[in-house]
C-alpha positions, 0 to 999 in steps of 0.5 A, a space after each residue: 600666170 602673168 603674160 610675158 608682155 605688158 598690156 597696152 593700157 598698162 604701158 600708156 598709164 605708166 607713160 602718162 605718169 612718168 613724163 611729168 616726173 622727168 619733165 624738169 629739165 629733160 622734157 625741155 632738153 628734148 624739145 630744144 634739140 628736136 624743134 630745129 630739126 622738125 621745122 627744118 624738115 618741114 621747110 625742106 618739104 615746102 621747098 620740094 613742093 615749091 620747086 617741083 620738077 625743077 628741084 634737080 636744078 637746085 641741087 646745091 641748095 638742097 644738098 646744103 639743107 640736107 647737110 644741116 638736117 643731118 647735123 641737127 638730126 644727130 643733135 636731136 638723137 642726143 636729146 632723145 637718148 638723154 630723155 630716154 636715159 632719164 626715164 630709164 633711170 627713174 624706172 630703175 631707181 624710183 628717184 629723180 635722175 638728176 645729172 646722171 641722165 646726161 651721162 649717155 655713154 659714147 658706145 650707146 650713143 654711137 650705136 643709136 646714131 648708126 641705127 637711126 641713120 640706117 632706119 631713116 635712109 631705109 625709110 627715104 629709099 622706100 617712101 613710095 610704099 604705104 608702110 615704110 613711114 609708120 614702120 620707120 617711126 616705130 623702129 626709130 622709137 625702139 632704137 631710142 628706147 633700147 639705147 641704155 641697154 647697149 654698153 659696147 660699140 657693135 654693128 649687131 647689138 642695136 638690131 639684136 635689141 630691136 629684134 628682142 622687142 618684137 615679141 609684143 607685136 600687137 602691143 607695139 601696133 596698139 601703141 602706134 595706132 594710139 599715138 597716131 591718133 594722139 598726134 592728129 588730135 594734138 595737131 587739131 588742138 593747135 589749129 583751134 588754138 590758133 583760130 581762137 587767138 585769131 577770133 580774140 584778135 578780131 575784137 580789136 577795132 580797126 584791125 584787118 585780119 583777112 591776111 591772117 585768116 588766109 594764113 591760118 587756114 588749111 589752104 596754107 600748106 606751110 601752116 598745115 606742116 606747122 600744125 603737124 610738126 607741133 602736134 608731133 613735138 607735143 606727143 613725142 615725149 609720151 611716145 618715147 616714154 611709152 616705148 621705154 616703159 614697154 622695153 623695160 617691162 618686157 625685159 623685167 618680166 622675162 627675167 623676173 626683175 619686176 618681182 624683185 623690184 616690187 618686193 624691194 619697194 615693199 620692204 623699203 616702204 614697210 614701217 
């Protein structure tokens, strides 16, 4: 008897395999739509840290930043929806998705934007707790992964699909822990890449790198945010692919579609 829930290692292995298959051009689109938002969010964090208790006196400036962040969030959500659709089509057809990945339907995108904004607002409202951020990251990823399953506008459908994915709570927890570690490792690799570049530049005679040495250090809060942002961007495609695979496998095993697809593939490959 097979488990109705996919194994953690199975999801991770398949995610590593499928991301290169949809990388061109959908990985680039995902990054192009995500980079402006991620760095603006980092800038907002820096501004709040700089203003401190005086932040309330700069309401107009912060509201303008928040407006831009909201607009860029919607653009980023569209990029995520396209990338997830590309992965979904690849899983269903075993072929390159092509331009069909761009055809995210208006109802599914609207439901995804609605759910994502609700999740983000709830996260900000409960940010003082220790668990709101990882829970929000998980729910936002699952909301993206279930986007192709929604065909009609509905206030209930996004939450119904999210609830259906909670059957594999341990697998989801494992994915969250694995990708949290991967995020930190990717950020650390970026740090060593910057330091390696600085060390190589030090071989140039007469070049004073003391200012850069201070900038590219953990003492610079902006640099730390750049590292964390870059690490998140590196991990995000694999995170979305893993969650999309998890949702696909969960539904396929519950309905028996995985056996049918496996049999159809065997017949197509037979001489």
